[in-house]
C-alpha positions as CSV (number, residue, x, y, z in Angstrom):
1,M,-135.8,-40.6,-193.8
2,Q,-136.5,-40.3,-190.1
3,D,-140.3,-40.1,-190.5
4,F,-140.2,-43.3,-192.7
5,M,-138.0,-45.1,-190.1
6,T,-140.3,-44.0,-187.3
7,M,-143.2,-45.4,-189.2
8,L,-141.5,-48.7,-189.7
9,R,-140.5,-48.9,-186.1
10,E,-144.0,-48.1,-184.8
11,R,-146.2,-50.1,-187.2
12,S,-147.4,-53.6,-186.4
13,S,-149.8,-56.1,-188.0
14,T,-153.4,-55.4,-187.0
15,R,-155.7,-58.3,-186.5
16,N,-158.3,-56.4,-184.5
17,F,-160.3,-53.8,-186.2
18,T,-162.9,-51.3,-184.8
19,G,-165.4,-52.0,-187.6
20,E,-165.4,-48.4,-188.8
21,P,-165.4,-48.3,-192.6
22,V,-162.4,-47.1,-194.6
23,D,-163.3,-44.0,-196.5
24,R,-163.1,-44.0,-200.3
25,E,-160.3,-41.4,-200.4
26,C,-158.1,-43.7,-198.3
27,I,-159.0,-46.7,-200.4
28,G,-158.1,-44.8,-203.5
29,L,-154.7,-43.9,-202.0
30,L,-154.0,-47.5,-201.0
31,L,-154.8,-48.6,-204.5
32,E,-152.7,-45.9,-206.0
33,A,-149.7,-47.0,-203.8
34,A,-150.2,-50.5,-205.2
35,L,-150.2,-49.2,-208.8
36,L,-147.0,-47.3,-208.1
37,S,-145.2,-50.4,-207.0
38,P,-142.0,-51.3,-208.8
39,S,-141.8,-54.6,-210.7
40,S,-139.3,-56.6,-212.7
41,R,-138.9,-55.1,-216.2
42,N,-141.8,-52.8,-215.3
43,L,-144.2,-55.6,-216.4
44,K,-146.6,-55.0,-213.4
45,P,-148.0,-58.5,-213.5
46,W,-150.7,-57.8,-211.0
47,E,-154.3,-56.8,-210.6
48,I,-156.1,-55.9,-207.4
49,I,-159.6,-56.7,-206.1
50,A,-160.8,-54.4,-203.4
51,V,-163.4,-56.2,-201.3
52,E,-165.8,-54.3,-198.9
53,D,-168.7,-56.7,-199.0
54,P,-169.0,-58.3,-195.5
55,M,-170.3,-61.6,-196.9
56,L,-167.3,-61.9,-199.2
57,L,-164.9,-60.9,-196.4
58,T,-166.4,-63.6,-194.2
59,A,-166.2,-66.2,-196.9
60,M,-162.5,-65.3,-197.5
61,S,-161.8,-65.4,-193.8
62,A,-162.3,-69.2,-193.9
63,V,-160.0,-70.0,-196.8
64,K,-157.0,-70.9,-194.6
65,A,-156.8,-73.4,-191.7
66,H,-155.1,-70.6,-189.5
67,G,-154.3,-67.0,-189.7
68,S,-157.2,-65.5,-191.7
69,S,-160.3,-65.5,-189.4
70,F,-159.8,-61.8,-188.5
71,L,-160.6,-60.8,-192.1
72,A,-164.3,-61.3,-191.3
73,H,-164.1,-58.3,-189.0
74,A,-162.1,-56.0,-191.3
75,P,-163.9,-53.5,-193.4
76,L,-161.6,-53.9,-196.4
77,G,-159.7,-56.8,-197.9
78,I,-157.3,-56.0,-200.8
79,V,-156.6,-59.1,-202.8
80,V,-153.4,-59.0,-204.7
81,L,-153.4,-61.2,-207.9
82,G,-150.4,-62.1,-210.0
83,N,-150.1,-63.4,-213.6
84,P,-147.6,-66.3,-213.9
85,E,-147.8,-66.1,-217.7
86,L,-146.7,-62.5,-217.8
87,S,-143.7,-62.8,-215.5
88,D,-141.6,-65.5,-213.9
89,V,-141.2,-63.3,-210.8
90,W,-144.9,-62.5,-210.3
91,I,-144.6,-63.7,-206.7
92,E,-141.9,-61.2,-205.9
93,D,-143.7,-58.4,-207.7
94,T,-147.0,-59.1,-206.0
95,S,-145.2,-59.2,-202.6
96,I,-143.8,-55.8,-203.2
97,V,-147.3,-54.6,-204.0
98,S,-148.5,-56.1,-200.7
99,V,-145.8,-54.4,-198.7
100,L,-146.5,-51.0,-200.2
101,I,-150.2,-51.4,-199.3
102,H,-149.1,-52.1,-195.7
103,L,-146.9,-49.0,-195.6
104,A,-149.6,-46.8,-197.3
105,A,-152.1,-48.0,-194.7
106,E,-149.8,-47.1,-191.9
107,S,-149.1,-43.7,-193.4
108,L,-152.9,-43.1,-193.5
109,G,-153.4,-44.1,-189.8
110,L,-154.9,-47.4,-190.7
111,G,-154.0,-50.9,-189.5
112,S,-153.3,-53.8,-191.9
113,C,-152.3,-57.5,-191.9
114,W,-151.0,-59.7,-194.7
115,I,-152.9,-63.0,-195.2
116,Q,-150.7,-65.4,-197.3
117,I,-152.9,-67.2,-199.8
118,R,-150.6,-68.7,-202.4
119,G,-149.3,-72.1,-201.3
120,R,-151.7,-72.4,-198.3
121,M,-154.6,-74.8,-197.6
122,D,-157.9,-74.6,-195.7
123,G,-158.9,-77.0,-193.0
124,T,-160.0,-79.7,-195.5
125,G,-156.8,-79.6,-197.5
126,A,-158.3,-77.5,-200.3
127,S,-156.1,-74.8,-201.9
128,S,-156.7,-71.4,-200.3
129,A,-155.9,-69.8,-203.7
130,G,-158.5,-71.9,-205.4
131,R,-161.1,-71.0,-202.8
132,V,-160.4,-67.3,-203.2
133,K,-160.6,-67.7,-207.0
134,D,-164.0,-69.3,-206.6
135,I,-165.4,-66.7,-204.2
136,L,-164.3,-63.7,-206.3
137,R,-164.7,-65.4,-209.7
138,V,-161.0,-64.8,-210.6
139,P,-160.3,-65.8,-214.2
140,P,-157.2,-67.7,-215.4
141,P,-154.3,-67.1,-215.5
142,W,-154.6,-64.8,-212.4
143,E,-153.4,-66.3,-209.1
144,P,-154.1,-64.8,-205.6
145,E,-150.9,-64.2,-203.7
146,S,-152.2,-62.4,-200.6
147,I,-155.1,-60.6,-199.0
148,I,-154.3,-57.4,-197.1
149,A,-156.8,-56.9,-194.3
150,V,-157.2,-53.1,-193.8
151,G,-159.2,-51.0,-191.3
152,H,-159.0,-48.8,-188.2
153,A,-156.9,-50.6,-185.6
154,G,-158.5,-51.9,-182.4
155,K,-156.6,-53.0,-179.4
156,L,-153.1,-54.5,-180.0
157,D,-152.6,-58.2,-179.5
158,A,-149.7,-59.6,-177.5
159,A,-147.5,-60.2,-180.5
160,S,-147.9,-56.6,-181.6
161,E,-147.2,-55.4,-178.1
162,E,-143.9,-57.4,-178.1
163,K,-142.9,-55.8,-181.4
164,M,-143.2,-52.4,-179.8
165,R,-140.8,-53.3,-176.9
166,P,-137.9,-50.9,-176.7
167,G,-134.5,-52.4,-177.6
168,R,-136.0,-55.2,-179.7
169,I,-134.3,-54.0,-182.9
170,N,-130.9,-53.6,-181.3
171,A,-131.1,-57.3,-180.2
172,Q,-132.1,-58.3,-183.7
173,L,-129.2,-56.4,-185.2
174,K,-126.8,-58.8,-183.5
175,E,-128.8,-61.9,-184.4
176,K,-129.9,-61.1,-188.0
177,I,-127.3,-58.9,-189.6
178,H,-123.9,-60.2,-190.9
179,W,-121.1,-58.2,-192.5
180,N,-118.9,-59.3,-195.4
181,G,-120.1,-63.0,-195.1
182,Y,-122.2,-65.1,-192.8
């Protein structure tokens, strides 16, 4: 348990990548982690698109008004799709998949960052999910939930440095955790 807790304490979202490609063995392990993800009633209402094509990554980096531009510099984007016709909790199930991809990336020494797609808009007011569906030719009823940018981490940004500050978790325990009621 300690190794897992250490990993959680030390990981941070990566928005700066070195550009070094992610090798196929690591990609396979990331995708295996996604497939091993638990889901409600074991329906597994998801599919994954692994994107390495720089043109597609650049196109997808512009599908949100804010918070996705770094995808253009990542060597890998893992698009997590959900099927709302298969499960009424597809959002929760695809979110679990996304988190496991993050943790698997960290365990492999890779950086990652979640890009929320569902419910977001680009700078013109168009649906981010609709744009991803167009770029990747996603058929109905599949809906993009998130894109996980993955790669070898470059220099940490200020937000990530703050996350690493000693004592941060102890302060949050007092603010965020309640016992036996609010």
